[in-house]
Biopython code that builds the backbone (N, CA, C, O; Angstrom):
import numpy as np
from Bio.PDB.StructureBuilder import StructureBuilder

atoms = [
    (1, "PRO", "N", (-6.720, 15.542, 7.717)),
    (1, "PRO", "CA", (-8.145, 15.722, 7.406)),
    (1, "PRO", "C", (-8.782, 14.486, 6.771)),
    (1, "PRO", "O", (-10.002, 14.434, 6.615)),
    (2, "PHE", "N", (-7.985, 13.509, 6.409)),
    (2, "PHE", "CA", (-8.498, 12.314, 5.731)),
    (2, "PHE", "C", (-8.280, 11.076, 6.586)),
    (2, "PHE", "O", (-8.104, 9.978, 6.058)),
    (3, "GLY", "N", (-8.292, 11.243, 7.882)),
    (3, "GLY", "CA", (-7.938, 10.177, 8.820)),
    (3, "GLY", "C", (-8.731, 8.896, 8.667)),
    (3, "GLY", "O", (-8.151, 7.810, 8.668)),
    (4, "ALA", "N", (-10.042, 8.998, 8.535)),
    (4, "ALA", "CA", (-10.869, 7.791, 8.440)),
    (4, "ALA", "C", (-10.566, 7.025, 7.151)),
    (4, "ALA", "O", (-10.465, 5.798, 7.158)),
    (5, "TYR", "N", (-10.422, 7.756, 6.050)),
    (5, "TYR", "CA", (-10.114, 7.105, 4.775)),
    (5, "TYR", "C", (-8.748, 6.432, 4.845)),
    (5, "TYR", "O", (-8.593, 5.271, 4.467)),
    (6, "ASP", "N", (-7.767, 7.173, 5.331)),
    (6, "ASP", "CA", (-6.410, 6.641, 5.411)),
    (6, "ASP", "C", (-6.331, 5.441, 6.347)),
    (6, "ASP", "O", (-5.631, 4.473, 6.052)),
    (7, "ALA", "N", (-7.034, 5.494, 7.461)),
    (7, "ALA", "CA", (-7.024, 4.375, 8.410)),
    (7, "ALA", "C", (-7.588, 3.112, 7.763)),
    (7, "ALA", "O", (-7.041, 2.027, 7.960)),
    (8, "ALA", "N", (-8.665, 3.233, 7.002)),
    (8, "ALA", "CA", (-9.258, 2.079, 6.320)),
    (8, "ALA", "C", (-8.313, 1.543, 5.249)),
    (8, "ALA", "O", (-8.186, 0.330, 5.083)),
    (9, "PHE", "N", (-7.655, 2.439, 4.527)),
    (9, "PHE", "CA", (-6.697, 2.040, 3.501)),
    (9, "PHE", "C", (-5.536, 1.274, 4.132)),
    (9, "PHE", "O", (-5.170, 0.197, 3.661)),
    (10, "ILE", "N", (-4.964, 1.821, 5.186)),
    (10, "ILE", "CA", (-3.836, 1.181, 5.875)),
    (10, "ILE", "C", (-4.246, -0.174, 6.435)),
    (10, "ILE", "O", (-3.495, -1.143, 6.320)),
    (11, "ALA", "N", (-5.416, -0.253, 7.033)),
    (11, "ALA", "CA", (-5.898, -1.514, 7.601)),
    (11, "ALA", "C", (-6.040, -2.593, 6.529)),
    (11, "ALA", "O", (-5.689, -3.750, 6.763)),
    (12, "ALA", "N", (-6.548, -2.225, 5.363)),
    (12, "ALA", "CA", (-6.717, -3.192, 4.270)),
    (12, "ALA", "C", (-5.366, -3.707, 3.782)),
    (12, "ALA", "O", (-5.196, -4.906, 3.562)),
    (13, "VAL", "N", (-4.404, -2.796, 3.614)),
    (13, "VAL", "CA", (-3.072, -3.190, 3.160)),
    (13, "VAL", "C", (-2.401, -4.068, 4.213)),
    (13, "VAL", "O", (-1.822, -5.105, 3.891)),
    (14, "GLN", "N", (-2.482, -3.648, 5.457)),
    (14, "GLN", "CA", (-1.845, -4.389, 6.543)),
    (14, "GLN", "C", (-2.409, -5.806, 6.664)),
    (14, "GLN", "O", (-1.653, -6.765, 6.817)),
    (15, "GLN", "N", (-3.727, -5.937, 6.595)),
    (15, "GLN", "CA", (-4.337, -7.264, 6.711)),
    (15, "GLN", "C", (-3.917, -8.166, 5.560)),
    (15, "GLN", "O", (-3.629, -9.346, 5.760)),
    (16, "ARG", "N", (-3.883, -7.607, 4.356)),
    (16, "ARG", "CA", (-3.471, -8.407, 3.193)),
    (16, "ARG", "C", (-2.010, -8.820, 3.325)),
    (16, "ARG", "O", (-1.653, -9.950, 2.991)),
    (17, "TRP", "N", (-1.161, -7.913, 3.811)),
    (17, "TRP", "CA", (0.251, -8.232, 3.991)),
    (17, "TRP", "C", (0.426, -9.376, 4.985)),
    (17, "TRP", "O", (1.176, -10.318, 4.730)),
    (18, "TYR", "N", (-0.275, -9.289, 6.128)),
    (18, "TYR", "CA", (-0.188, -10.356, 7.124)),
    (18, "TYR", "C", (-0.673, -11.687, 6.545)),
    (18, "TYR", "O", (-0.057, -12.727, 6.776)),
    (19, "ASP", "N", (-1.770, -11.654, 5.797)),
    (19, "ASP", "CA", (-2.296, -12.879, 5.184)),
    (19, "ASP", "C", (-1.286, -13.481, 4.198)),
    (19, "ASP", "O", (-1.101, -14.697, 4.161)),
    (20, "LEU", "N", (-0.643, -12.634, 3.408)),
    (20, "LEU", "CA", (0.343, -13.117, 2.441)),
    (20, "LEU", "C", (1.558, -13.723, 3.143)),
    (20, "LEU", "O", (2.063, -14.762, 2.719)),
    (21, "ILE", "N", (2.023, -13.086, 4.202)),
    (21, "ILE", "CA", (3.161, -13.622, 4.951)),
    (21, "ILE", "C", (2.795, -14.967, 5.556)),
    (21, "ILE", "O", (3.566, -15.924, 5.473)),
    (22, "ASP", "N", (1.605, -15.039, 6.171)),
    (22, "ASP", "CA", (1.172, -16.285, 6.810)),
    (22, "ASP", "C", (1.046, -17.435, 5.816)),
    (22, "ASP", "O", (1.332, -18.582, 6.161)),
    (23, "SER", "N", (0.625, -17.148, 4.599)),
    (23, "SER", "CA", (0.400, -18.215, 3.623)),
    (23, "SER", "C", (1.636, -18.518, 2.777)),
    (23, "SER", "O", (1.640, -19.492, 2.024)),
    (24, "SER", "N", (2.673, -17.708, 2.888)),
    (24, "SER", "CA", (3.877, -17.941, 2.080)),
    (24, "SER", "C", (4.792, -18.951, 2.763)),
    (24, "SER", "O", (4.668, -19.226, 3.957)),
    (25, "GLN", "N", (5.681, -19.477, 1.998)),
    (25, "GLN", "CA", (6.666, -20.424, 2.511)),
    (25, "GLN", "C", (7.991, -19.723, 2.819)),
    (25, "GLN", "O", (9.003, -20.374, 3.077)),
    (26, "VAL", "N", (7.971, -18.394, 2.787)),
    (26, "VAL", "CA", (9.187, -17.611, 2.954)),
    (26, "VAL", "C", (9.346, -17.207, 4.408)),
    (26, "VAL", "O", (8.393, -16.768, 5.050)),
    (27, "LEU", "N", (10.545, -17.357, 4.914)),
    (27, "LEU", "CA", (10.843, -16.886, 6.264)),
    (27, "LEU", "C", (11.324, -15.442, 6.167)),
    (27, "LEU", "O", (12.388, -15.178, 5.607)),
    (28, "PRO", "N", (10.544, -14.504, 6.712)),
    (28, "PRO", "CA", (10.955, -13.102, 6.632)),
    (28, "PRO", "C", (12.273, -12.865, 7.360)),
    (28, "PRO", "O", (12.551, -13.467, 8.397)),
    (29, "ARG", "N", (13.063, -11.982, 6.796)),
    (29, "ARG", "CA", (14.281, -11.550, 7.467)),
    (29, "ARG", "C", (14.166, -10.063, 7.743)),
    (29, "ARG", "O", (13.351, -9.380, 7.122)),
    (30, "SER", "N", (14.959, -9.559, 8.651)),
    (30, "SER", "CA", (14.863, -8.157, 9.037)),
    (30, "SER", "C", (15.212, -7.244, 7.873)),
    (30, "SER", "O", (16.140, -7.505, 7.107)),
    (31, "GLY", "N", (14.447, -6.170, 7.763)),
    (31, "GLY", "CA", (14.683, -5.182, 6.723)),
    (31, "GLY", "C", (13.413, -4.445, 6.409)),
    (31, "GLY", "O", (12.420, -4.549, 7.130)),
    (32, "LYS", "N", (13.448, -3.693, 5.322)),
    (32, "LYS", "CA", (12.248, -2.945, 4.956)),
    (32, "LYS", "C", (12.118, -2.797, 3.457)),
    (32, "LYS", "O", (13.073, -2.955, 2.696)),
    (33, "VAL", "N", (10.891, -2.485, 3.066)),
    (33, "VAL", "CA", (10.550, -2.219, 1.673)),
    (33, "VAL", "C", (9.791, -0.899, 1.656)),
    (33, "VAL", "O", (8.849, -0.705, 2.424)),
    (34, "VAL", "N", (10.207, 0.005, 0.776)),
    (34, "VAL", "CA", (9.524, 1.289, 0.627)),
    (34, "VAL", "C", (8.940, 1.349, -0.780)),
    (34, "VAL", "O", (9.663, 1.276, -1.774)),
    (35, "LEU", "N", (7.623, 1.481, -0.841)),
    (35, "LEU", "CA", (6.908, 1.583, -2.113)),
    (35, "LEU", "C", (6.390, 2.994, -2.305)),
    (35, "LEU", "O", (6.001, 3.660, -1.345)),
    (36, "GLN", "N", (6.387, 3.442, -3.536)),
    (36, "GLN", "CA", (5.766, 4.717, -3.886)),
    (36, "GLN", "C", (4.777, 4.439, -5.005)),
    (36, "GLN", "O", (5.078, 3.704, -5.945)),
    (37, "PHE", "N", (3.587, 5.036, -4.895)),
    (37, "PHE", "CA", (2.554, 4.806, -5.894)),
    (37, "PHE", "C", (1.540, 5.937, -5.849)),
    (37, "PHE", "O", (1.574, 6.796, -4.968)),
    (38, "ARG", "N", (0.646, 5.914, -6.814)),
    (38, "ARG", "CA", (-0.469, 6.862, -6.841)),
    (38, "ARG", "C", (-1.742, 6.126, -6.447)),
    (38, "ARG", "O", (-2.030, 5.034, -6.938)),
    (39, "LEU", "N", (-2.484, 6.744, -5.559)),
    (39, "LEU", "CA", (-3.820, 6.270, -5.193)),
    (39, "LEU", "C", (-4.803, 7.217, -5.847)),
    (39, "LEU", "O", (-4.855, 8.399, -5.506)),
    (40, "THR", "N", (-5.591, 6.700, -6.796)),
    (40, "THR", "CA", (-6.516, 7.551, -7.535)),
    (40, "THR", "C", (-7.823, 7.741, -6.776)),
    (40, "THR", "O", (-8.138, 6.981, -5.861)),
    (41, "TYR", "N", (-8.575, 8.759, -7.165)),
    (41, "TYR", "CA", (-9.831, 9.108, -6.496)),
    (41, "TYR", "C", (-10.837, 7.967, -6.506)),
    (41, "TYR", "O", (-11.708, 7.893, -5.639)),
    (42, "ASP", "N", (-10.715, 7.065, -7.502)),
    (42, "ASP", "CA", (-11.670, 5.960, -7.596)),
    (42, "ASP", "C", (-11.114, 4.667, -6.993)),
    (42, "ASP", "O", (-11.654, 3.585, -7.225)),
    (43, "GLY", "N", (-10.021, 4.788, -6.211)),
    (43, "GLY", "CA", (-9.527, 3.656, -5.440)),
    (43, "GLY", "C", (-8.546, 2.738, -6.138)),
    (43, "GLY", "O", (-8.276, 1.638, -5.656)),
    (44, "ARG", "N", (-8.007, 3.176, -7.274)),
    (44, "ARG", "CA", (-7.039, 2.348, -7.993)),
    (44, "ARG", "C", (-5.607, 2.742, -7.620)),
    (44, "ARG", "O", (-5.347, 3.871, -7.204)),
    (45, "ILE", "N", (-4.698, 1.796, -7.776)),
    (45, "ILE", "CA", (-3.272, 2.029, -7.557)),
    (45, "ILE", "C", (-2.585, 2.053, -8.923)),
    (45, "ILE", "O", (-2.784, 1.156, -9.742)),
    (46, "THR", "N", (-1.778, 3.084, -9.161)),
    (46, "THR", "CA", (-1.034, 3.183, -10.417)),
    (46, "THR", "C", (0.410, 3.585, -10.115)),
    (46, "THR", "O", (0.730, 4.031, -9.014)),
    (47, "ASP", "N", (1.262, 3.419, -11.108)),
    (47, "ASP", "CA", (2.643, 3.922, -11.079)),
    (47, "ASP", "C", (3.438, 3.468, -9.856)),
    (47, "ASP", "O", (4.142, 4.268, -9.238)),
    (48, "MET", "N", (3.327, 2.197, -9.511)),
    (48, "MET", "CA", (4.050, 1.695, -8.334)),
    (48, "MET", "C", (5.527, 1.524, -8.646)),
    (48, "MET", "O", (5.909, 1.010, -9.697)),
    (49, "LYS", "N", (6.356, 1.976, -7.689)),
    (49, "LYS", "CA", (7.802, 1.813, -7.771)),
    (49, "LYS", "C", (8.309, 1.318, -6.423)),
    (49, "LYS", "O", (7.767, 1.671, -5.375)),
    (50, "VAL", "N", (9.346, 0.503, -6.462)),
    (50, "VAL", "CA", (10.027, 0.089, -5.241)),
    (50, "VAL", "C", (11.194, 1.056, -5.054)),
    (50, "VAL", "O", (12.139, 1.052, -5.843)),
    (51, "ASN", "N", (11.127, 1.882, -4.012)),
    (51, "ASN", "CA", (12.187, 2.855, -3.754)),
    (51, "ASN", "C", (13.321, 2.277, -2.920)),
    (51, "ASN", "O", (14.457, 2.743, -3.010)),
    (52, "LEU", "N", (13.023, 1.262, -2.105)),
    (52, "LEU", "CA", (14.037, 0.627, -1.278)),
    (52, "LEU", "C", (13.605, -0.800, -0.997)),
    (52, "LEU", "O", (12.438, -1.062, -0.705)),
    (53, "ASP", "N", (14.556, -1.720, -1.088)),
    (53, "ASP", "CA", (14.289, -3.128, -0.802)),
    (53, "ASP", "C", (15.530, -3.704, -0.149)),
    (53, "ASP", "O", (16.557, -3.880, -0.804)),
    (54, "THR", "N", (15.438, -4.001, 1.150)),
    (54, "THR", "CA", (16.581, -4.592, 1.855)),
    (54, "THR", "C", (16.314, -6.046, 2.247)),
    (54, "THR", "O", (17.074, -6.633, 3.017)),
    (55, "VAL", "N", (15.231, -6.626, 1.716)),
    (55, "VAL", "CA", (14.837, -7.983, 2.107)),
    (55, "VAL", "C", (14.791, -8.972, 0.952)),
    (55, "VAL", "O", (14.561, -10.160, 1.179)),
    (56, "GLY", "N", (14.997, -8.529, -0.255)),
    (56, "GLY", "CA", (14.978, -9.429, -1.401)),
    (56, "GLY", "C", (13.684, -9.351, -2.190)),
    (56, "GLY", "O", (12.662, -8.867, -1.703)),
    (57, "GLU", "N", (13.754, -9.834, -3.407)),
    (57, "GLU", "CA", (12.659, -9.696, -4.364)),
    (57, "GLU", "C", (11.354, -10.347, -3.907)),
    (57, "GLU", "O", (10.285, -9.765, -4.087)),
    (58, "LEU", "N", (11.423, -11.525, -3.329)),
    (58, "LEU", "CA", (10.199, -12.234, -2.951)),
    (58, "LEU", "C", (9.433, -11.493, -1.849)),
    (58, "LEU", "O", (8.218, -11.320, -1.954)),
    (59, "LEU", "N", (10.123, -11.059, -0.807)),
    (59, "LEU", "CA", (9.441, -10.324, 0.262)),
    (59, "LEU", "C", (8.962, -8.957, -0.238)),
    (59, "LEU", "O", (7.924, -8.462, 0.201)),
    (60, "SER", "N", (9.710, -8.360, -1.143)),
    (60, "SER", "CA", (9.277, -7.102, -1.756)),
    (60, "SER", "C", (7.985, -7.311, -2.552)),
    (60, "SER", "O", (7.083, -6.474, -2.518)),
    (61, "LEU", "N", (7.911, -8.425, -3.258)),
    (61, "LEU", "CA", (6.711, -8.740, -4.031)),
    (61, "LEU", "C", (5.492, -8.914, -3.128)),
    (61, "LEU", "O", (4.389, -8.518, -3.505)),
    (62, "LEU", "N", (5.670, -9.499, -1.944)),
    (62, "LEU", "CA", (4.548, -9.613, -0.995)),
    (62, "LEU", "C", (4.031, -8.234, -0.617)),
    (62, "LEU", "O", (2.822, -8.039, -0.495)),
    (63, "CYS", "N", (4.921, -7.288, -0.434)),
    (63, "CYS", "CA", (4.512, -5.918, -0.093)),
    (63, "CYS", "C", (3.728, -5.285, -1.243)),
    (63, "CYS", "O", (2.697, -4.648, -1.029)),
    (64, "GLN", "N", (4.228, -5.470, -2.458)),
    (64, "GLN", "CA", (3.525, -4.917, -3.614)),
    (64, "GLN", "C", (2.125, -5.517, -3.740)),
    (64, "GLN", "O", (1.152, -4.807, -3.992)),
    (65, "ARG", "N", (2.043, -6.824, -3.560)),
    (65, "ARG", "CA", (0.731, -7.491, -3.638)),
    (65, "ARG", "C", (-0.191, -7.033, -2.519)),
    (65, "ARG", "O", (-1.404, -6.945, -2.714)),
    (66, "ALA", "N", (0.368, -6.740, -1.348)),
    (66, "ALA", "CA", (-0.456, -6.275, -0.229)),
    (66, "ALA", "C", (-1.162, -4.973, -0.566)),
    (66, "ALA", "O", (-2.269, -4.726, -0.088)),
    (67, "VAL", "N", (-0.535, -4.141, -1.381)),
    (67, "VAL", "CA", (-1.149, -2.884, -1.807)),
    (67, "VAL", "C", (-2.063, -3.104, -3.003)),
    (67, "VAL", "O", (-3.149, -2.527, -3.064)),
    (68, "LEU", "N", (-1.642, -3.925, -3.946)),
    (68, "LEU", "CA", (-2.390, -4.093, -5.191)),
    (68, "LEU", "C", (-3.617, -5.000, -5.069)),
    (68, "LEU", "O", (-4.647, -4.731, -5.687)),
    (69, "ASP", "N", (-3.517, -6.065, -4.283)),
    (69, "ASP", "CA", (-4.596, -7.057, -4.235)),
    (69, "ASP", "C", (-5.942, -6.500, -3.755)),
    (69, "ASP", "O", (-6.969, -6.845, -4.341)),
    (70, "PRO", "N", (-5.985, -5.659, -2.718)),
    (70, "PRO", "CA", (-7.298, -5.210, -2.228)),
    (70, "PRO", "C", (-7.998, -4.164, -3.110)),
    (70, "PRO", "O", (-9.145, -3.805, -2.842)),
    (71, "GLN", "N", (-7.334, -3.682, -4.137)),
    (71, "GLN", "CA", (-7.967, -2.647, -4.947)),
    (71, "GLN", "C", (-9.101, -3.196, -5.789)),
    (71, "GLN", "O", (-9.070, -4.383, -6.114)),
    (72, "PRO", "N", (-10.085, -2.422, -6.157)),
    (72, "PRO", "CA", (-10.136, -0.992, -5.877)),
    (72, "PRO", "C", (-10.543, -0.719, -4.429)),
    (72, "PRO", "O", (-11.373, -1.414, -3.843)),
    (73, "TYR", "N", (-9.929, 0.310, -3.888)),
    (73, "TYR", "CA", (-10.288, 0.788, -2.555)),
    (73, "TYR", "C", (-11.516, 1.683, -2.689)),
    (73, "TYR", "O", (-11.991, 1.941, -3.795)),
    (74, "ALA", "N", (-12.013, 2.143, -1.576)),
    (74, "ALA", "CA", (-13.189, 3.022, -1.600)),
    (74, "ALA", "C", (-12.879, 4.297, -2.389)),
    (74, "ALA", "O", (-11.749, 4.785, -2.401)),
    (75, "ARG", "N", (-13.900, 4.810, -3.035)),
    (75, "ARG", "CA", (-13.755, 6.109, -3.711)),
    (75, "ARG", "C", (-13.555, 7.178, -2.654)),
    (75, "ARG", "O", (-14.050, 7.053, -1.535)),
    (76, "TRP", "N", (-12.839, 8.215, -3.002)),
    (76, "TRP", "CA", (-12.642, 9.312, -2.066)),
    (76, "TRP", "C", (-13.953, 10.021, -1.785)),
    (76, "TRP", "O", (-14.766, 10.189, -2.694)),
    (77, "PRO", "N", (-14.175, 10.435, -0.565)),
    (77, "PRO", "CA", (-15.316, 11.306, -0.285)),
    (77, "PRO", "C", (-15.153, 12.615, -1.069)),
    (77, "PRO", "O", (-14.030, 13.028, -1.362)),
    (78, "SER", "N", (-16.250, 13.254, -1.402)),
    (78, "SER", "CA", (-16.191, 14.459, -2.248)),
    (78, "SER", "C", (-15.349, 15.572, -1.625)),
    (78, "SER", "O", (-14.634, 16.274, -2.340)),
    (79, "ASP", "N", (-15.423, 15.744, -0.294)),
    (79, "ASP", "CA", (-14.618, 16.809, 0.321)),
    (79, "ASP", "C", (-13.124, 16.487, 0.246)),
    (79, "ASP", "O", (-12.301, 17.397, 0.134)),
    (80, "MET", "N", (-12.774, 15.224, 0.306)),
    (80, "MET", "CA", (-11.374, 14.818, 0.181)),
    (80, "MET", "C", (-10.864, 15.125, -1.224)),
    (80, "MET", "O", (-9.764, 15.652, -1.390)),
    (81, "ARG", "N", (-11.653, 14.801, -2.215)),
    (81, "ARG", "CA", (-11.251, 15.060, -3.607)),
    (81, "ARG", "C", (-11.115, 16.561, -3.855)),
    (81, "ARG", "O", (-10.195, 17.007, -4.540)),
    (82, "ARG", "N", (-12.028, 17.319, -3.300)),
    (82, "ARG", "CA", (-11.997, 18.775, -3.467)),
    (82, "ARG", "C", (-10.743, 19.368, -2.810)),
    (82, "ARG", "O", (-10.086, 20.228, -3.397)),
    (83, "LYS", "N", (-10.413, 18.914, -1.604)),
    (83, "LYS", "CA", (-9.248, 19.450, -0.893)),
    (83, "LYS", "C", (-7.939, 19.045, -1.551)),
    (83, "LYS", "O", (-6.990, 19.829, -1.564)),
    (84, "ILE", "N", (-7.868, 17.848, -2.093)),
    (84, "ILE", "CA", (-6.639, 17.408, -2.748)),
    (84, "ILE", "C", (-6.445, 18.144, -4.064)),
    (84, "ILE", "O", (-5.321, 18.502, -4.416)),
    (85, "GLY", "N", (-7.531, 18.371, -4.794)),
    (85, "GLY", "CA", (-7.461, 19.148, -6.024)),
    (85, "GLY", "C", (-6.860, 18.406, -7.209)),
    (85, "GLY", "O", (-6.660, 19.001, -8.268)),
    (86, "GLU", "N", (-6.574, 17.143, -7.054)),
    (86, "GLU", "CA", (-6.047, 16.293, -8.123)),
    (86, "GLU", "C", (-6.868, 15.013, -8.148)),
    (86, "GLU", "O", (-7.682, 14.773, -7.257)),
    (87, "ASN", "N", (-6.653, 14.195, -9.169)),
    (87, "ASN", "CA", (-7.343, 12.909, -9.264)),
    (87, "ASN", "C", (-6.552, 11.776, -8.616)),
    (87, "ASN", "O", (-6.955, 10.615, -8.688)),
    (88, "TYR", "N", (-5.422, 12.113, -7.982)),
    (88, "TYR", "CA", (-4.598, 11.100, -7.341)),
    (88, "TYR", "C", (-3.807, 11.739, -6.203)),
    (88, "TYR", "O", (-3.661, 12.958, -6.120)),
    (89, "ARG", "N", (-3.299, 10.859, -5.322)),
    (89, "ARG", "CA", (-2.357, 11.255, -4.275)),
    (89, "ARG", "C", (-1.104, 10.427, -4.448)),
    (89, "ARG", "O", (-1.172, 9.235, -4.746)),
    (90, "GLU", "N", (0.039, 11.060, -4.259)),
    (90, "GLU", "CA", (1.302, 10.333, -4.211)),
    (90, "GLU", "C", (1.419, 9.739, -2.809)),
    (90, "GLU", "O", (1.311, 10.456, -1.815)),
    (91, "VAL", "N", (1.637, 8.440, -2.734)),
    (91, "VAL", "CA", (1.707, 7.758, -1.449)),
    (91, "VAL", "C", (3.041, 7.032, -1.347)),
    (91, "VAL", "O", (3.479, 6.383, -2.297)),
    (92, "THR", "N", (3.674, 7.144, -0.203)),
    (92, "THR", "CA", (4.854, 6.354, 0.122)),
    (92, "THR", "C", (4.488, 5.467, 1.292)),
    (92, "THR", "O", (4.009, 5.947, 2.319)),
    (93, "PHE", "N", (4.713, 4.171, 1.136)),
    (93, "PHE", "CA", (4.309, 3.193, 2.121)),
    (93, "PHE", "C", (5.544, 2.368, 2.482)),
    (93, "PHE", "O", (6.221, 1.843, 1.597)),
    (94, "THR", "N", (5.835, 2.255, 3.762)),
    (94, "THR", "CA", (6.998, 1.507, 4.221)),
    (94, "THR", "C", (6.563, 0.269, 5.006)),
    (94, "THR", "O", (5.753, 0.353, 5.929)),
    (95, "PHE", "N", (7.114, -0.868, 4.622)),
    (95, "PHE", "CA", (6.863, -2.137, 5.293)),
    (95, "PHE", "C", (8.130, -2.521, 6.051)),
    (95, "PHE", "O", (9.228, -2.485, 5.494)),
    (96, "TYR", "N", (7.977, -2.884, 7.314)),
    (96, "TYR", "CA", (9.108, -3.300, 8.129)),
    (96, "TYR", "C", (8.994, -4.788, 8.461)),
    (96, "TYR", "O", (7.981, -5.242, 8.992)),
    (97, "TYR", "N", (10.034, -5.524, 8.144)),
    (97, "TYR", "CA", (10.146, -6.911, 8.566)),
    (97, "TYR", "C", (11.104, -6.936, 9.757)),
    (97, "TYR", "O", (12.216, -6.415, 9.670)),
    (98, "ASN", "N", (10.678, -7.534, 10.863)),
    (98, "ASN", "CA", (11.539, -7.605, 12.054)),
    (98, "ASN", "C", (11.924, -9.034, 12.359)),
    (98, "ASN", "O", (12.645, -9.287, 13.324)),
]
sb = StructureBuilder()
sb.init_structure("model")
sb.init_model(0)
sb.init_chain("A")
sb.init_seg("    ")
for serial, (resi, resn, name, xyz) in enumerate(atoms, 1):
    if name == "N":
        sb.init_residue(resn, " ", resi, " ")
    sb.init_atom(name, np.array(xyz, "f"), 0.0, 1.0, " ", f" {name:<3s}", serial, name[0])
structure = sb.get_structure()
């Protein structure tokens, strides 16, 4: 039910991640990073944790920055906030390096 909001959120994170990879001096290696965090109704990210990192600290940090740098994200539409019933959503985001 939140497709448009989620699509914009994913696009912002993805673009920032690509920009960070392109501007870094690090050669990505195959693996993945799984982040868990809260996305608040007003577009902030809180309580970020790295649940899995198979690529090393530096590439993991690029993933964290890809989520944190674009904030604040758009505020939730009122119907989205009403349906969620909380001031935040638990989000798990997985980044794949190939």
